[in-house]
C-alpha positions as CSV (number, residue, x, y, z in Angstrom):
1,M,-56.0,60.3,-117.4
2,R,-53.8,60.4,-115.3
3,L,-54.8,60.1,-111.7
4,P,-53.7,62.7,-108.9
5,S,-51.4,60.8,-106.5
6,F,-51.5,61.5,-102.9
7,Q,-49.0,61.5,-100.6
8,L,-48.3,61.8,-96.8
9,K,-46.3,64.9,-95.8
10,Q,-44.7,62.7,-93.2
11,P,-45.0,58.9,-93.6
12,L,-46.4,56.9,-90.2
13,S,-44.5,56.6,-87.4
14,L,-44.0,52.4,-86.8
15,K,-45.9,53.0,-83.0
16,W,-48.8,53.7,-85.6
17,K,-48.0,51.1,-88.5
18,W,-48.1,48.4,-85.7
19,S,-51.2,50.1,-83.8
20,I,-52.8,49.6,-86.9
21,L,-52.3,46.4,-87.6
22,L,-52.5,44.8,-83.9
23,F,-55.8,46.9,-84.1
24,L,-57.0,44.7,-87.1
25,V,-55.9,41.7,-85.9
26,F,-57.6,41.5,-82.6
27,N,-60.3,43.2,-84.5
28,L,-60.5,39.8,-86.6
29,I,-60.1,37.8,-83.7
30,G,-62.9,39.5,-81.8
31,V,-65.1,39.9,-84.0
32,A,-64.7,36.2,-85.3
33,S,-64.9,35.1,-81.6
34,L,-68.0,36.3,-81.3
35,M,-69.8,35.4,-84.2
36,G,-68.7,32.3,-83.5
37,Y,-70.2,32.1,-80.0
38,R,-73.0,33.5,-81.4
39,H,-73.9,31.2,-84.4
40,L,-73.1,28.1,-81.6
41,S,-75.7,29.8,-79.1
42,Q,-78.1,29.6,-81.6
43,E,-77.2,26.1,-82.5
44,Q,-78.1,25.1,-79.1
45,A,-81.0,27.1,-79.0
46,L,-82.7,25.9,-81.6
47,A,-81.7,22.1,-80.9
48,A,-83.6,23.1,-77.7
49,I,-86.5,24.6,-79.5
50,K,-86.5,21.9,-81.8
51,A,-86.3,19.2,-79.0
52,N,-89.1,21.3,-76.7
53,G,-91.5,21.0,-79.9
54,Q,-90.7,17.3,-80.5
55,M,-92.0,17.3,-76.7
56,R,-94.7,18.6,-76.8
57,L,-95.9,16.9,-80.3
58,D,-94.9,13.9,-79.0
59,Q,-97.4,14.9,-75.7
60,T,-99.8,16.0,-78.4
61,Q,-100.3,12.8,-80.5
62,S,-100.2,11.2,-77.2
63,V,-103.4,12.9,-75.6
64,L,-105.1,13.1,-78.8
65,K,-104.6,9.0,-79.2
66,A,-106.1,8.6,-75.4
67,A,-109.2,10.8,-75.9
68,K,-110.5,8.9,-79.1
69,L,-110.7,12.1,-81.3
70,D,-112.9,10.8,-84.1
71,I,-111.9,14.0,-87.0
72,D,-114.1,13.1,-89.2
73,R,-117.0,14.4,-87.2
74,L,-115.3,18.1,-86.7
75,G,-114.7,20.6,-89.6
76,T,-118.0,21.7,-91.3
77,N,-120.5,19.2,-88.8
78,A,-119.2,20.8,-85.8
79,E,-123.0,20.3,-84.4
80,N,-121.7,16.3,-84.8
81,A,-118.8,16.4,-82.9
82,R,-118.2,15.7,-79.7
83,A,-118.6,18.3,-77.4
84,D,-115.7,17.0,-74.8
85,D,-113.8,16.8,-78.4
86,L,-113.8,20.7,-78.9
87,S,-113.0,21.2,-75.4
88,L,-109.8,19.3,-75.6
89,L,-108.4,21.0,-78.6
90,A,-109.7,24.2,-77.1
91,A,-107.6,23.1,-74.3
92,L,-104.3,21.9,-76.0
93,E,-104.4,25.3,-77.8
94,N,-101.9,28.4,-76.6
95,P,-100.4,32.1,-77.7
96,E,-97.3,29.9,-78.7
97,T,-98.8,26.5,-80.6
98,S,-102.1,26.0,-83.3
99,L,-103.1,22.8,-84.5
100,R,-103.9,21.6,-87.5
101,L,-106.3,18.4,-88.3
102,Y,-106.8,16.6,-91.8
103,N,-109.1,13.7,-92.8
104,S,-108.5,10.9,-93.9
105,A,-108.5,12.5,-97.0
106,N,-106.0,14.8,-96.3
107,Q,-107.8,17.5,-96.1
108,L,-108.1,20.5,-93.0
109,V,-111.1,19.9,-91.2
110,Y,-109.9,21.8,-88.2
111,E,-107.2,24.8,-87.4
112,T,-106.7,26.9,-83.9
113,R,-105.8,29.7,-85.8
114,R,-104.8,30.6,-89.1
115,L,-101.6,30.6,-90.4
116,D,-100.1,30.7,-93.7
117,V,-97.3,27.8,-93.4
118,P,-96.7,24.8,-95.8
119,T,-98.8,21.3,-95.0
120,V,-95.4,19.0,-94.9
121,A,-95.7,15.6,-95.4
122,A,-95.6,12.7,-91.8
123,S,-93.2,12.6,-90.2
124,P,-92.4,11.4,-86.7
125,Q,-89.7,14.0,-86.7
126,V,-90.2,18.3,-86.3
127,D,-88.6,20.9,-88.4
128,I,-87.8,24.1,-88.1
129,Y,-89.0,26.6,-91.1
130,P,-89.1,30.5,-91.2
131,Y,-91.9,32.5,-91.0
132,K,-92.6,36.3,-91.4
133,K,-89.3,36.3,-89.6
134,Q,-90.1,34.4,-87.5
135,L,-88.8,30.0,-86.5
136,L,-91.9,27.6,-86.6
137,V,-91.8,23.9,-85.5
138,I,-94.0,21.5,-87.0
139,G,-94.7,18.4,-87.0
140,T,-96.9,16.2,-88.7
141,V,-98.2,12.5,-87.1
142,S,-100.8,10.7,-88.4
143,L,-104.0,9.6,-85.8
144,P,-105.1,6.6,-85.7
145,G,-109.2,6.2,-86.4
146,K,-111.9,3.0,-86.0
147,D,-110.2,-0.5,-86.8
148,G,-106.8,0.6,-87.1
149,A,-107.1,2.4,-90.1
150,N,-106.1,5.7,-90.5
151,G,-108.1,8.7,-89.1
152,G,-106.1,11.5,-90.1
153,T,-103.2,14.0,-89.6
154,L,-102.0,15.9,-87.0
155,Q,-100.1,19.1,-87.5
156,Y,-98.8,21.0,-85.0
157,I,-97.2,24.4,-84.6
158,Y,-95.0,25.6,-82.1
159,R,-93.8,29.1,-82.2
160,P,-91.1,30.1,-79.7
161,L,-91.8,33.3,-78.7
162,Q,-89.2,32.8,-75.7
163,Y,-86.6,32.3,-78.8
164,Q,-87.4,35.4,-80.4
165,D,-87.4,37.8,-77.2
166,W,-84.1,36.2,-76.3
167,L,-82.5,36.0,-80.4
168,T,-83.4,39.8,-80.1
169,K,-81.4,40.3,-76.6
170,Q,-78.6,38.6,-78.3
171,Q,-78.3,40.9,-81.4
172,Q,-78.6,43.6,-78.5
173,L,-75.9,41.8,-76.6
174,S,-73.9,41.3,-79.9
175,S,-74.0,45.1,-81.4
176,W,-72.5,46.1,-77.5
177,V,-70.4,43.4,-77.4
178,L,-68.5,44.5,-81.2
179,V,-68.8,48.1,-80.1
180,A,-65.9,47.0,-77.2
181,I,-64.1,45.0,-78.8
182,L,-63.4,47.9,-81.9
183,I,-62.9,49.8,-78.4
184,F,-60.6,47.2,-77.1
185,S,-58.6,46.1,-79.9
186,L,-58.2,49.8,-80.3
187,V,-56.8,50.9,-76.9
188,F,-54.9,47.7,-76.4
189,A,-53.7,47.6,-79.5
190,Y,-52.0,51.4,-79.1
191,G,-50.9,50.3,-75.9
192,L,-48.8,46.9,-76.8
193,A,-47.7,48.9,-80.0
194,R,-46.4,51.8,-77.4
195,Y,-44.7,48.7,-75.2
196,L,-43.5,47.2,-77.3
197,L,-41.8,49.9,-79.0
198,L,-40.8,51.8,-75.9
199,P,-37.0,50.4,-75.5
200,L,-36.7,52.1,-79.5
201,E,-38.3,55.3,-78.5
202,Y,-35.7,55.0,-75.8
203,L,-32.8,54.6,-78.2
204,N,-34.1,56.7,-80.2
205,N,-34.1,59.8,-77.8
206,T,-30.9,58.6,-76.2
207,L,-28.9,59.1,-80.0
208,D,-30.9,62.6,-80.3
209,L,-29.0,63.3,-76.8
210,V,-25.6,61.6,-78.4
211,E,-26.0,64.5,-81.1
212,E,-26.5,67.1,-79.1
213,E,-24.4,65.9,-76.0
214,S,-20.8,64.8,-74.8
215,L,-20.5,61.4,-77.1
216,S,-18.5,60.2,-74.6
217,T,-20.9,60.2,-71.2
218,I,-24.2,58.9,-72.9
219,R,-24.7,55.3,-73.3
220,I,-27.7,53.3,-73.7
221,R,-29.1,51.6,-70.6
222,K,-29.5,47.7,-71.2
223,P,-32.9,46.6,-70.7
224,R,-33.7,44.1,-67.5
225,S,-35.1,41.9,-70.0
226,N,-32.6,39.8,-72.1
227,D,-34.1,39.6,-75.9
228,E,-33.3,41.0,-79.0
229,W,-33.7,44.6,-77.6
230,S,-31.0,44.2,-75.1
231,D,-28.7,42.5,-77.8
232,L,-29.0,45.7,-80.0
233,N,-28.2,48.0,-77.2
234,I,-25.1,46.3,-76.5
235,H,-23.8,45.9,-79.9
236,I,-24.5,49.8,-80.5
237,N,-22.9,51.0,-77.1
238,R,-20.1,48.8,-78.4
239,L,-20.6,51.0,-81.4
240,L,-20.6,54.3,-80.0
241,D,-17.2,52.8,-77.7
242,K,-15.8,52.8,-80.8
243,I,-16.6,56.2,-82.0
244,D,-15.7,57.6,-78.9
245,G,-12.3,56.3,-79.2
246,Y,-11.9,57.4,-82.6
247,V,-12.7,60.8,-81.7
248,Q,-11.2,60.7,-78.7
249,N,-7.9,59.8,-80.7
250,Q,-8.3,61.9,-83.2
251,K,-9.0,64.6,-80.6
252,Q,-5.6,64.0,-79.0
253,F,-3.5,63.2,-82.6
254,V,-4.3,67.0,-83.5
255,E,-3.0,68.1,-79.4
256,D,0.0,66.1,-79.7
257,V,0.9,67.5,-83.0
258,S,0.8,71.1,-82.0
259,H,2.2,70.1,-79.6
260,E,5.7,68.0,-80.5
261,L,5.5,69.9,-83.3
262,R,6.0,73.6,-82.1
263,T,9.1,73.0,-81.1
264,P,10.6,71.5,-84.5
265,V,8.8,74.2,-86.6
266,A,10.5,76.9,-84.4
267,I,13.6,75.4,-84.2
268,V,13.3,75.3,-88.0
269,E,11.6,79.3,-88.5
270,G,14.7,80.6,-86.5
271,H,17.2,79.1,-88.4
272,L,15.7,79.9,-91.5
273,Q,15.0,83.5,-89.7
274,M,18.6,84.3,-89.4
275,L,19.7,83.1,-92.9
276,N,17.7,85.5,-94.4
277,R,18.8,88.0,-92.1
278,W,23.0,87.6,-92.0
279,G,23.8,84.3,-91.7
280,K,23.1,83.0,-95.5
281,D,26.9,85.1,-96.0
282,D,28.7,83.1,-93.7
283,P,29.8,79.4,-94.6
284,E,29.5,77.8,-91.4
285,I,26.4,79.3,-90.0
286,L,24.6,78.2,-93.1
287,A,26.3,74.7,-92.8
288,E,25.1,74.7,-89.3
289,S,21.6,76.1,-89.9
290,I,20.7,73.6,-92.8
291,D,22.2,70.8,-90.3
292,A,20.1,71.8,-88.1
293,S,16.9,72.0,-89.6
294,L,17.8,68.5,-91.7
295,Q,17.6,67.1,-88.0
296,E,14.4,68.5,-86.8
297,I,12.6,67.9,-90.1
298,T,13.6,64.7,-90.2
299,R,12.3,64.2,-85.9
300,M,9.1,65.8,-87.4
301,K,8.8,63.2,-90.2
302,D,9.4,60.4,-87.7
303,L,6.7,62.1,-85.1
304,V,4.3,62.4,-87.7
305,Q,4.8,58.8,-89.3
306,M,4.8,57.5,-85.4
307,M,1.5,59.6,-84.5
308,L,0.2,57.6,-87.4
309,D,1.0,54.3,-85.7
310,L,-0.7,55.4,-82.8
311,S,-3.8,56.5,-84.3
312,R,-4.1,53.1,-86.4
313,A,-3.1,51.0,-83.3
314,D,-6.7,51.2,-81.8
315,H,-8.8,49.3,-85.0
316,A,-6.4,47.1,-85.8
317,E,-8.0,43.5,-84.8
318,V,-11.0,45.3,-86.7
319,D,-9.2,45.9,-89.9
320,Y,-6.8,42.8,-89.5
321,K,-9.8,40.1,-87.5
322,D,-8.7,37.4,-89.4
323,E,-4.5,37.4,-89.2
324,M,-2.8,35.3,-86.7
325,T,1.5,34.7,-85.8
326,E,3.0,32.0,-85.2
327,I,4.6,32.8,-81.5
328,Y,8.1,31.0,-81.6
329,A,9.3,31.9,-85.1
330,T,8.4,35.3,-85.2
331,T,10.0,35.9,-81.6
332,R,13.7,34.0,-82.9
333,Q,13.6,36.3,-85.8
334,V,13.1,39.8,-84.1
335,F,16.0,38.1,-81.7
336,N,18.3,36.9,-84.2
337,N,17.7,41.1,-85.6
338,F,18.5,42.1,-82.9
339,V,22.0,40.1,-82.4
340,M,22.8,41.3,-85.7
341,L,22.2,45.0,-84.9
342,Y,23.9,45.3,-82.0
343,P,26.9,43.1,-81.8
344,N,27.9,44.6,-78.1
345,F,25.2,43.3,-76.6
346,R,24.5,39.8,-75.3
347,F,20.9,38.7,-76.1
348,Y,20.0,35.7,-74.2
349,L,16.1,33.9,-75.4
350,D,15.1,31.3,-73.4
351,S,12.0,29.7,-75.9
352,E,10.2,26.1,-73.9
353,G,8.7,25.2,-77.4
354,E,10.2,25.7,-79.7
355,D,10.1,23.2,-82.1
356,K,5.6,23.1,-81.6
357,E,3.7,25.9,-82.8
358,L,1.7,28.6,-81.4
359,Y,-0.7,30.9,-82.6
360,V,-1.8,33.8,-81.9
361,K,-4.3,36.0,-83.2
362,I,-2.8,39.1,-84.1
363,Y,-1.0,40.1,-87.3
364,R,2.5,39.2,-87.7
365,N,3.9,42.9,-88.9
366,H,2.3,44.2,-85.4
367,F,3.4,41.7,-83.4
368,E,6.9,42.3,-84.5
369,Q,6.6,46.2,-84.1
370,I,5.7,45.1,-80.3
371,L,8.8,43.0,-79.6
372,I,11.5,45.8,-81.9
373,I,10.0,48.6,-79.0
374,L,9.9,46.8,-76.6
375,L,13.7,45.3,-77.1
376,D,14.8,49.2,-78.6
377,N,14.0,50.6,-75.4
378,A,15.7,47.5,-73.7
379,V,19.0,48.8,-75.8
380,K,18.3,52.6,-75.3
381,Y,18.2,52.9,-71.9
382,S,20.8,50.0,-71.2
383,T,23.3,51.1,-68.9
384,D,27.0,49.7,-68.0
385,R,25.2,46.0,-68.2
386,Q,24.6,45.6,-71.7
387,E,22.5,42.6,-71.5
388,I,18.9,41.2,-72.6
389,H,16.8,38.7,-71.7
390,I,14.1,37.2,-74.1
391,A,11.7,34.9,-72.4
392,V,8.7,32.7,-73.9
393,S,6.3,30.7,-71.9
394,A,2.9,29.6,-72.0
395,S,-0.1,28.1,-69.9
396,F,-3.4,26.6,-71.3
397,T,-4.8,29.5,-73.1
398,T,-2.1,32.4,-72.5
399,V,1.4,33.0,-73.8
400,E,4.3,35.7,-72.2
401,I,7.2,37.4,-73.1
402,A,9.3,38.9,-71.3
403,I,11.9,40.9,-71.9
404,Q,14.4,41.8,-69.2
405,D,17.4,44.7,-68.8
406,F,19.7,45.6,-66.4
407,G,19.6,49.4,-67.2
408,E,18.3,52.0,-65.7
409,G,15.1,51.5,-64.5
410,M,12.1,53.8,-63.2
411,S,10.2,54.3,-60.4
412,Q,7.0,53.6,-58.9
413,E,5.5,57.3,-60.8
414,D,7.2,56.7,-63.4
415,K,5.6,52.8,-63.7
416,Q,2.2,54.3,-63.9
417,K,3.2,57.0,-66.8
418,V,5.5,55.5,-68.7
419,F,2.7,53.9,-71.4
420,G,1.3,57.2,-71.8
421,R,1.8,59.3,-74.8
422,F,5.1,61.1,-75.5
423,Y,6.1,60.3,-71.6
424,R,9.7,59.8,-71.0
425,V,11.4,58.1,-67.6
426,D,13.9,61.4,-67.9
427,K,12.3,64.0,-66.2
428,A,13.7,66.6,-68.3
429,R,12.3,65.0,-71.7
430,S,15.6,65.4,-73.2
431,R,16.2,64.0,-76.9
432,Q,19.4,62.4,-75.6
433,K,18.7,59.3,-75.4
434,G,16.8,59.6,-79.0
435,G,13.2,58.7,-79.4
436,N,9.9,61.0,-78.9
437,G,7.9,59.0,-75.9
438,L,5.2,57.3,-78.5
439,G,7.1,53.9,-79.3
440,L,5.5,52.3,-75.9
441,S,2.2,53.9,-76.1
442,I,1.6,52.3,-79.8
443,A,2.7,49.0,-77.8
444,K,0.1,49.0,-75.5
445,Q,-2.5,50.7,-78.1
446,L,-1.5,47.5,-80.2
447,V,-1.7,44.8,-77.5
448,D,-5.0,46.1,-76.2
449,S,-6.1,46.2,-79.5
450,Y,-5.6,42.2,-79.6
451,K,-7.4,42.0,-76.5
452,G,-3.9,41.4,-74.8
453,R,-2.3,42.8,-71.4
454,I,0.9,44.2,-71.2
455,Y,2.8,45.8,-68.5
456,V,6.2,46.4,-66.6
457,E,7.9,45.7,-63.3
458,S,11.1,47.7,-62.8
459,V,13.4,48.7,-60.0
460,L,15.1,52.3,-60.2
461,R,18.9,51.5,-61.1
462,H,18.6,48.1,-61.4
463,G,16.7,47.2,-64.5
464,S,13.5,46.6,-65.9
465,I,10.8,43.4,-67.4
466,F,8.4,43.9,-69.7
467,Y,5.4,41.4,-70.0
468,V,3.3,40.7,-72.7
469,E,0.3,38.3,-72.3
470,F,-1.9,37.4,-75.5
471,P,-4.6,34.7,-75.3
472,I,-4.0,31.1,-77.6
473,L,-5.4,30.5,-80.6
474,L,-6.7,27.2,-80.0
475,D,-9.0,26.4,-83.0
476,K,-7.6,24.0,-84.7
477,A,-10.0,24.5,-87.9
478,E,-9.5,28.2,-87.5
479,I,-5.8,27.9,-87.8
480,E,-5.6,25.3,-90.7
481,K,-8.2,27.8,-92.7
482,N,-5.3,30.8,-92.1
483,K,-2.4,28.8,-93.1
484,K,-4.1,27.8,-96.9
485,K,-5.1,31.7,-97.1
486,V,-1.6,32.6,-96.1
487,L,-0.6,29.9,-99.2
488,T,-3.1,30.7,-101.3
489,K,-1.7,34.9,-100.6
490,N,1.5,34.0,-101.8
491,L,1.1,31.7,-104.5
């Protein structure tokens, strides 16, 4: 037989799950504490009752011994009993106390109140026995007779009526306390669960706002407590920053492509329309249009490649987080390449520690790309003095590469905008010097991605100095690990 399955339309929230769990825990602790307290109180009360019964038994035994009670004269021959013996026994009787007297033959000869309780063996200690949902303290002792012989047995029965009243009140009080524990556990468990999960609720609400509103304007507030919630908020804010950066880069990429490709596309379209109308019959116009179109297509291809490089530069550290580069050797290699490419220029390399190894956490191709962009920029904007200086210097924690040219230089306004996309120092943004204004933007994005710093000092018509700083990799174990990884990759 297949049993029907029941499934909640909506699962319990984490708040209610924690509330139920905490309620059960607090309730179990409260009930266990209450039961333990009741048990301890009852044990103490029974011990006090037993001690009281023992004291009463001892006192009664002493009184009867002092009175020299003759048990054999009691019982059926009550007329032979002494009046003072009967009055003494009557005086010892009260609502909580019953007495039984047994003669030397262990026959019951006298009792103050008839109770259906067992006869127990003589013992100097009292004991507690249940009787009709009550407790009786019973003690049995021997009484001396004439000439020191056994005169009989006294059974002392003590009914602690006050204990019964106390026990009834305790049960009522325990019931009320149990109800209070249940209510308190429920309220406290829900309140504590809500308090503990309040940061999660705030986090959830904030992320809902992120879906509805602008990603760049909303961040999670760091809580006052320095715990796992604050660490989680920091990591989520970093993630939101990265996502926002990717979104902004995508928007910027689309805007830049639509802006920068508009002109070359229009030029190619114009030439093709002219050829379609009448230029295809003129060999000179045909050749000129084809040549111009090819130039614009080449420019568009280079532009798209540069923009792709720029979009990838934002997350270079994530894609190449385990890469490292030796600064001195790599700088020397790029320097030699430019010496060979531009024989008309004089290049100078000033390196303080080429006999040493200095490593930076950066992908080698990216470091070379930064140097190539800066050196190419220096060559491009040099004027009469075709001379370029490269200097590499290191401090305890950072390494600095400086590239100096003696070309056009730039104004203060240009210095603030030179790392912007598609910005050129020449105000007309002409194409006479080549390029598309993305090189320095790519260099800055790469430097920033590897936690470096790039800035420029320049004097108009006297040249510029571009500075690049990176933190030095000081962990020798990580350096050796990366070296082994490179060797393994090259095998």
